[in-house]
N, C-alpha and C positions, 0 to 999 in steps of 0.2 A: 305557512303564513305566519304562525305565531312565533317561531324562531327567528324569521326575518325582522319582525317588529322588535325583537330584543336584542338583535345582533349590535356588536359594537361598529363604530364608524371606521376606524383605520386598523383594527386589530384583528388579526386571524383568530378564529377559535371553531372548537369542535363541540357540537351540542351533545349531551349524554342521553342515552335511552333511559337510564335509571339515574336519579339524582345521586351524586357522590361516587359513582362507579369508578371514576378515574383515580380518586385518592385511594380506594380500596384495593385496586388492582396494583397500584404502586406499592402499598403495603406489602401485599403478597408477593411481589418481585424484589423485594429488598434484598433477599438472600442471593439473588443472581448477580448482583451488582458486584463485578470484581475489582474493578480500579477507580478510575475518577467518577464513576456514575454517570447517569443520564443528565440532559439538561434539566433546569428547574421547571417545576410544575406549577402553575398556577389555575386555581379552580375557583370559580365564582356561582353564587346561586342568585338568580334573578327573580323578581316577584313584581307583581302589580297591586299587591295589597288587597285584591278582591277575594271574596271568600269562595267563589266558583271556580277561580282560575288556578292551576297548579303551578308551582314554581319550576323553573327551568335551571338545569345545571350545564355549564360550559367550561372549557379549560382550554389552555394553550401552553406551549413550551416556550420558555424564556431563558436567554444567558444575558449577561452584562448588567443585571441589577446587583446594587451594593447590598451585599449579604453580611455585613459587619455587625448588625443588631437587628432586632425585632422591629424597632422603629422603621428602619430604612426599607424592610421588606413590607411592612404594613402602609408605607407611603406610597408603594407601587400599586397595591391593591385599591387604595383610596383614589388613586389617579384614574382607575378605570370607571369610577362612577360617574365621571363627566364625559366617557367615550361612547355611551348608549346611543343610537342613532334614533333621532326624532322624525317618526314617519306620521305623525299626525297632520291632516290638511285643515284648511281654515274652515271647511264647511262640516267637519266632523271631528269628533273627539275619541279617538281610540285610547286602548289601555296604555298607561305610562309604565313603562318597566324600570325597575331600578335594582341596584346591586344590594340584595338583603346581607350577604356575608361572602367572605373570601377565605380560601386557605392557600398559603404559599409553602411549597415544599422544596427544601434545597439539600442535597445530599453531602455530608461531610466524610470526605474520602479519608481522612486521617483517622478519625475514630469510628468510622464504619457505622454511623447513625444519620437518620434522616431528621433534619431540623424543620419543623414546621410552626407556622404562625397563623393563628386563626383571627379573623378580623370580622366584627360584627357591626354592620352600620344601621342605624346609630347604635352606638354601644362602646366597646373597648377593644383592647388587644389581649389575646391569650396566646401565650408561647410555652413552649417546654422548657423546663428549667434548665438552664445552659449557663455555664461560667464563662468568664471572658475568653479563656483558653480554647473554649469550644466554638466560641463565635469567630475567634481569630481562625481556626482551622476551617470553618465553614466559609469564611470570606475568601481565604486563599483557594479553596477546592472550586469556588464559583468562577473565580478569576482564571484559573488553570483552564476549566472547561471552556470558558468564552474565549481564550488565546487559542488552544488547540483545537477547538471544534470550528473555529471562524470560517476557514477555508478548505475544509477537508471534503473533497468532491465524493467521497463514499459514504459520507454521513448526511443522510437526509431525513427528515421529520415533517410530517404535515402540520401547518399551523406552528411553526418554529419561527419566533421572533427573536432577532439579534441586536442588541444594544451596545454601544461603545463601553467597554469594561473600565477603561481608564480615561478620563476627560482632563484632568488638570495635572500640572507637576507635582501638586501636593499629593493628589492620589497615587501618583507613581511613586513617591517617597513612602507613603503608607505601605504600599505592596512590597516595597524592597525590605522595610522593616519587618514585615509579618512574614516574609519568606526567610529572612535571616533568623528570625525566632523559632520557625518550624524546620529549619533545614536539616538540623542533626537530631530531630525527634522521630524521623521516620523509620529508624532502624529497629527492627523488632525480629522476634523468632516466632515463625508461624508454620503451618502446614501449607505448604504451595500447592497450587491446583493442579499441578502435573501429577502424573501416575506414579507417585512415590508417597512413602508415608513418614520419610524422616525430615524433621523440622530443619527449615533452612532460613537463612537470613536474608531479608528482602526489603524493598522501600515498600511502604504502606500504600502509597498512591499508585504503583505500578510502573510499568515503562511502555516503551514502544513494542510493537509485536515482534520485532526482530531481535529483542534482547531476551535472552533465555531466563537470567536471573537479575532482577533490578539491584542495583548497588546506590551508594551515596551519592556517584556522579552520573549513574544512568538511570534515570527515573523521569516522571513526568513533571516533576517540579523543576529540575534543571532544563529540561526540553523547553518548558514554558518560557522560562527566564531567557534562554538563549534565543528563541524564536521571537520573543517580544522585543528585544533589543538588537538581535541580529537583522530582523527585518528592516529596521530603519537605520541600520548602520551605526547605533549608538553604543558601542562596546564598552565606552568608559563606565558607564553606569554598571553595566554587569561586572567588569574589572573591579570596581570598588567593592561590590557585594562579595565576590569571590575571594578578594584579598583578605577580608575580614574572617571569612570562613576557612581560608587556608590555614590560619593561625591555629584553629581548633582541630582541623582534619586535614592532613598533608595530602590525601589523595585528590582533595579539591584543586590542587595545583594544576591539574591538567585542564580544568576549566578557566583558570586564571590566565594561562599561558594561551588557550585558544582565544579568550577575549583579547590580548594583547597582540596576538597576529592578526586578528580581525581589524583591530585599530590600525595596524601598519599597512594594509591594503590601500595603494595609492588609487585616488579616484578623482580629487578636486583638480582643476587645472592650474597648480601653483607654478612657481618658478622652479626650474630644475634642482637647483641647490636646496632650497627649502624642502622640497618634496623628498629628495634622497636623505636629507638629515631627520626628517620627521620619521621616515621609514624605518632608517637604522636604529633610531632610538628606541622605537618600540619593539623592534625584532630583537634588539639586545636584551631587552628586559625580559622578553618571553624565552629566550636561550638560556638566560641566567636562571629563571623560574624552573625550566625543566631540568637544568643541572642539578640544582639543589634538590628538587623533588626526586629525581632518579635515586639519589643516595638514601632517602628515606622510604620510598616505595618503589623499589626496583621490579616489583612484579604487577605493577598496575597497567593493564593493557590499554586502558584509556589514555594515560600518559605516554605510552609507547606510540600509539596511534596519532596523537598530536605531533610527536616528532616525526613521524612518516609523512604526514601531509605537509609539514614545513619542510623537509628535504625533498618531497616530490616538486613543491613550488619552485625549489631552486635546482631542479634536474638532476639531484644526486639519487638516482635510482637505486644504485647499489648498495649505499648506506642504509636507504629506506628499507630495503629488503631484509637486511639484517634484523631491523628492528621489528618488521612485521613478523618474521619467524619467531622472534622471541615472544611477540604478543600472543602467537597461537599456542607456544609452550604454556605461557601463563594462564591462558583462558581457552582451552581446547574445546570446551563444550559451548562457546558463544560462536553464532553465525558470523559476526561482524568482525573476528579476528581472521577467519578463513577468506572472508569477503576482500578484506584489505591486502592479504597476501596473492590473492587471485589478481586484483588489480595491479599490483607491483610486478607480478609474472608478465602481464600483458604490457606494461610500460617498458619492460626490458625485452619485450618480443620473445619470450621463452613460453611459447604457446602449449607446448606439450605439458609443462610443469603447471601453467595456468590451468589447464583442462583437468589435471590430476588434483589440484588443489580444490577447484569447484566440485569435484566428485567427492571429496571429503567434507564438504561444509554440512554441519548438523543441522537438519531441517526440523522444524516443529510446527504443529498445527496452529492454524492462524486464529486468533481470538479477536473478533472486532471490538469496537468501542460499546461500551453498556448502552443500552437503549431501552425505551418504553415498549411493553407489549401493546400492539395495536388493538383497539376495541372498536366493536361496530358502532357507527355514529348516527344518530338522528338525523343531523345535518351537518354540513361543513360550511362554515362562512369565511371566505377568503376576499374581502373587500380591498379594492385597489384604485384609488382616485387620483393619484399624484399626476401631475401633468407630464412628468417625465416617462409614464407609461404610454404616452400616445405615439410614441416612437416604435412601440414593439408590435410584432404581428400578432395575431389571434392565436388563442391557445387551441384552436380546434385542429384535429388530425386531418392532414391532407396527404395527397399523393407522395409528397416529399418526405413523410414520415415512413415510407416503405423502403425496404431495401432487399436485395437478393438475400436468400437465405443462407447461402454459402459465407457471405460476409457477416452476416450476424451471428453464424455458429463458429466464428473464430474464437478458440479457447483462450488465447493469451489475455484479452481484457479481463478475465475471471480471476486472474492470479492474484494472490494477496500475500502479505508479509513476505517471509523468508522465500517464498516461491517467485514472487515478483521480482525481488532483488537478484535471485540467482538467474532469472531469465534474462534480467538487464545486463548481467555479465556476459550471458552467452551471445546476447545480440550484440554487445560491444565486441566480442571476439570474432564474430562472422563478418563484422563490418571491416574489421582490420586485415583479415586473411582470405575471406571469401568462403562461399559454401563447399566448394569442391575441396580445398585445402583443409577446412575444418573436419570433413569427413575423413581425409587420409590421416589428420592428426588424431582423429578419434580412433581409428583402426589401428593405429600404432601404439597407442597407449592403453586400449581397453580390450579385453579378449571378446571377439565376436563369436556370435551364435554357432556359425559354420565352423569356425575354428575349434570351438569347444567341442562340438560333436565329432570332428576329426581326431582330436586328442583323445577322447574317449573311446573312440572306435580302435584306435592305435593300441590303447591299454588293453582293451578287451581282447583283441586278436592275439596280443602277447600273452595273455593269461590263458587262453585256450591251447595254445601251442605248448605253454609249459605243462598244462595238465596232460596233454597227449604225449609229451615226452616222458612224463613220470608214468603213466600207465602202460607204456610199450604195447598198446593194443592198436595204435593208429599210426599212420605214416607221419613222421615228423614234418611238420611245417604245412600239412594238409588241412586246409579249412575251407569253408564254403561261407561267402558273404552273401546274403540275399538282398533283394531289391529293397525291402523294408527295413534294411538295417540289421536284421538278426544275423548273428554269427554262429555257426555250429561247426563241428568237427566232422571231418569225412569219415565215416566208418564204412566198413564193407557192406553193412545193410543199406547205407544210405547211397551207395554207388548206384544201385538199382532202383532207389527210392523215387517215387514220382516228385518228391520235393525238389529234385534237382531241376525240374522245369522251372524256368523262372516265370513263366506266364501263370503257371499253376500256383507256384509260391505266392504270387503277387496277390492272388484273390484270397488267401487265407486270413482270418481274423488276426489282428496285431495282439490281440489279448490273449491268444491261444497258444500255449506252450506244449499241446500235444499234436502229434503228427496224425495223419489220416488213419493210422492204423491204431490209434489210441494208446501209442508208446509215449512215456514221459522221459525218455533218456536223451532227447534233443535239447540242449540247453537254449534258452532265450534270453539274450543280453541286451538290455536296454539302454540306450545312450543317454535318455532324461526321462523323468517321470511322467506319467500319463497325462498330470495336468499340463505339462511342458508340451507333450505332443498335440494336445489339443488347441494350446496357445498357438504353437508355431503353425498349426494347420489354418488357424484363423488370421495370423498375421503373414502368412504367404504373400509375399509382394507380387506374385503372379496371380492372384486371386482378385477378385472384385471387391471382396468384403475388407472394409476398411477397420484398422484397429482402435481400440478405445484408449484415450488419452486421460490420464489421471490428473486432476488439478486439485490441489489444496484437499487432497485426500477423497475427492469425488471423481467420477469417471465421466467424460464427456466423449460423444463420438465425433470424429472428423467429418468435415464436409466432402462433398462429392465432386469437386472441381477437377478437371483434366490435368494430370501431371504435366509439368513443364521443366522439372528439374529431377535430379537423381533424388531418389527416396532414400533415407537412411537405413541401413540393413540393421536387423535386430541385434543388440549387443547381449552377450551372456548374462543370466540372471544373477541378481546378487542378493535378492532376499528369499526368494523361493528355493533356489539350489545352491546358495552360496557355500553352504557346509559340505555338501556332496561334491562341488567343484574344487573345494580346497583340500579334500582328502588326498594325502600322498599315495601315488600310485604304486609304490615300491621302488623299482628300478627306474631310472630316468628314461624318458621316451625322446623318440627323435625331434618332437616338437616340445618346446620347454616355454612355458609361460611364466618364468620367474621374473621377467622384466616387464609384464602387463598386469593390469588390475582388472578387477570385475566392475563394470559399470553399475553404478546405483541405479535401482528402478526409477526413481524419481528424475534423475537426469537423462534417462533414456527417454522419459515421458517428455521431457522439456525439449528434446531434440525434435521429437514430432511435432510439438507445438510450434517450434522454430521453422519446421519444414511447411506447415501450413501457412504460416505468415508469409514465408519466402515464395511459396507457390502462388498464392494470391496477388503478392506485390509484383512478381515476374509477369503473370498474366496482364495485370493492370498496365504496366509500363510498356509491354509489348503491344497492347490494343491502343495506348496513346500515340505511340509512334505510328502505328498503323494508319490511324485516323489522319494523322498530321500529314503524313505522305499522300493521302488521298483528298487532303483539303476538305475534309468532313468534319462537322462538329461533333465533339466527344461528349455524349450527355449521360449524367447520372443523377439521381435524386439527392436531395439534401443530404438525407440520412447516410447515403452509400459515400458521398465526398467527406462527411465527417468521419465515418468509418476508416476510409482511405487516409485521411489525414493523421488520425490516431497510429495507423499502422505505419506510415511513414515516420513519425516520431520514435515509435519503438525499434524500428529498424535503422535509424540514425540518418534518414534522409531529410534533412531538415528543409531544403528548399521545395522539394517535391511535395512535402507534408504542407508547406506553406500554400503552395499553388492549390492543394485540394482544399484547404480551409477557405481560400479566397473564393473558389468556385462554389463553395457552399454556401456563402452569403448571397448568391443570386436567387436562391429559393427563398420563398416566405415562410420558413420554416421556425417555429419557436424553439430556440436552442441558444444557450448562452456559451456553449464549449467553443465553436469556432471563433467568435469574437474575443473570448478569454485568450485562446492560445495565440491569436495574432497579436493581441495587445503586448503579451509577453516577448513575442518575437521582434515586434517593433520598439519595445523599450530597450531590448538587448542591443539593438542596432543604433539606438540612439535617435530614432525618427520621431520627433516631438508631433509633427501633424497628424500622423497616422495613429500614434499612440493614444492621442487625445480622442480622434474620432471613434476608436474602437472602446476606449474607456468610457465614453458616454453611454455606449449601448450596454456594456457590462454593468454599469451602474444601475441603468434601468431595469436590467433583469435582476439585479441584487434586490433593489427596492420592490420589486414586484414580488419577490419571495421573503419580503419583510427583514431582509438585512439592513437594518437602519444604522450601521456601525461604519466608522472611518477607518479605523486601525485595530487589529491588523487585517487587511485584505489585500487582495491582488492589485487592486487599483493603486493602493497607496505604496505597494511596493514597486510598481512600475513608475509612479509619479516620483518617488525619492530616488529610483535609479536614474530617471533623466536629470532630476534636480542635481545630482552628484556630477554630472557631465556638463549640463548647461546653466544650472540655477534655476531657481523657482521664478524668479522675476520673468524670465524668457516664456516659461510655461504659462504664467499668469497673462502675460502680454498676447499670447498666442490664443488663449482661451477667449480674451476679450474680443480679438480680431475676428472671431468665428461668428460673432452675431447670434449667440445663443439666447434662447428665452431666460428670463431672469430666474425662474425656479431650478432650471437645469443648470445655469451658471453657477447658482448658490451651492447646489449639490457638489459640483465639480472644484469649486473653489475651497469647500470645507477640507479637502485633503491638502491643499497648501496652507490653510490656516492651521491645521494640525501640526504640520512641520515647523510653522512660524512659532506655536506656543511651545512645542517641546525641543526647539532648536536643533532640527535635523539638519544634516550637512546639506549646503546649498540653499538655505533659507534667506542667507544675507547677501546673495549676489544673483 
């Protein structure tokens, strides 16, 4: 009851068990922050001023607050003094809670320090001594977190409040100026976090998990700039920034060319002549920039990739393929270079080469975004009283939150980083050629386990025969191959040996190299190691035991749905027995694998993941067809429809996925995902009415999660995409014609107002 009286009105917060424990925990975890750091932490202490009443501590996470000075951070804490709920009634006078002091923690990703501002009310502001340069770094760090964490579905925190990072054109100019000042200061020599001890050059703020080594053009700073201006289609601002930086660092020309190519994409319905002329003008500039940059930095894989994408957009796949190969030679340890080459092979329908290239992709452990360590809470306050929340269902768990365990155990949704990107390539491949053809292609380029065993058996038979010929004690070419794969020479003693009996031999221990008489002269030649024998027994497709699939370095068991399509057989191991398999056997054998490769274990696991997805999808579509022919309603819970929709998206069945998401809306389940996915699909199709209807629901869910920002968000992207086609005026008229309540209309109109303030394409028609 005490915490309820001290809670804020519209701000989420977590009440501490011990006063100040959240700040202490953040201090202890500072060494674990690898890149951009976690969102800002705002901690406040509340008091009633009474001697017998203990003070309460609460905290919440926040992004979007101006972190350019101690005064701006103190102003946010001061605004919280007016946000405490007044629960006193007219007939009684309860304790009045007030904010006594507050601490704002903001991580500086450039200098790797945590900037903290302490505010005492009443009193003053005390901050750690920091130079203007440190504050500039802190300001940019906070903006990058706000931009990159804004719509990341995998990054969730309780009591996380999101505000608009940039609200005015003047604020945007200040961001560009700060980014320009800090852009070339991120290069440093440091000990990387990978398993090595050699100093490497990297970008201090880090990079996306698919990038092995951050560079001056592949890092969070460039990703934040391109995301902020790319999502709104305003590449001119980013081009102006990169043009200044390219004069100092020639490799930045790849980002400049990418911006000009983004400006050349036709979207606005202008006259054909004007559209073609504008398109050619920007493309010519991009080509000239790339040509000049190639003379200065011919080994830049990012520049080669920009040229690849440009040529692919023109249908020149053969030329793009040569550039992609060169990019692999320039950066063979980067996943993105092999990924691009795989995509080009798919474009050219060279599927065997695509599969071999995918097998060569360097995979590395996924490191997620920095986050706070969760602490036990005395109470969690999540107030939400906005009128837009009235259209949302209750947050109570219902039967629609249940799902078949087989659907919940699908391993593909757990893929992250390079594993998810590689799986996306595999699903694209199977969508183009089909599952059966994919298995044929796989067996034609990779050594299968059965082929490998046969090859080893042939080599071992040859070895025994050669030994027999050299000793002249046995008949040439006389050998015995037992049922368990053991190969022995036929000696006179063995002619009458009971080991010739296959049934008797079959019950002997595999580990025993001694015959029943205790003799040790019978050689035991194993095709594979003992661990491989055990694995083969477990993975034998005739058994009921299903194999384990390794995902992101962890193992996940398969589900037990009945099989409806051919299961991929095991490929020869590449990590456990690669060295043994690649040893020369001396003389050439009848079966030669010189034109085949060993399949990487992670790719073999991804084939099993794909098999599970396809098996469930095949069963689902067969059931749908069966129920339609029987004229019976096909029923699933809301969560099951959502999982099936995600499955359809993964397997590139867009229309079926859309149908699944639409069926999901029939259930009163609290989930934003189906609304969000449908909004993106409708915006891609240019359907204004349905896009707005789904956007209203998405906005309600976002405000319920305290996302009080306009841009960058999924709704803003959808509206700006529609605005490029139809214009913002048509969207505004459609909103007014829907008769929405004023609070909801105001929220939806804020996205159009943002477009008007920043002059996003379509705002003037």
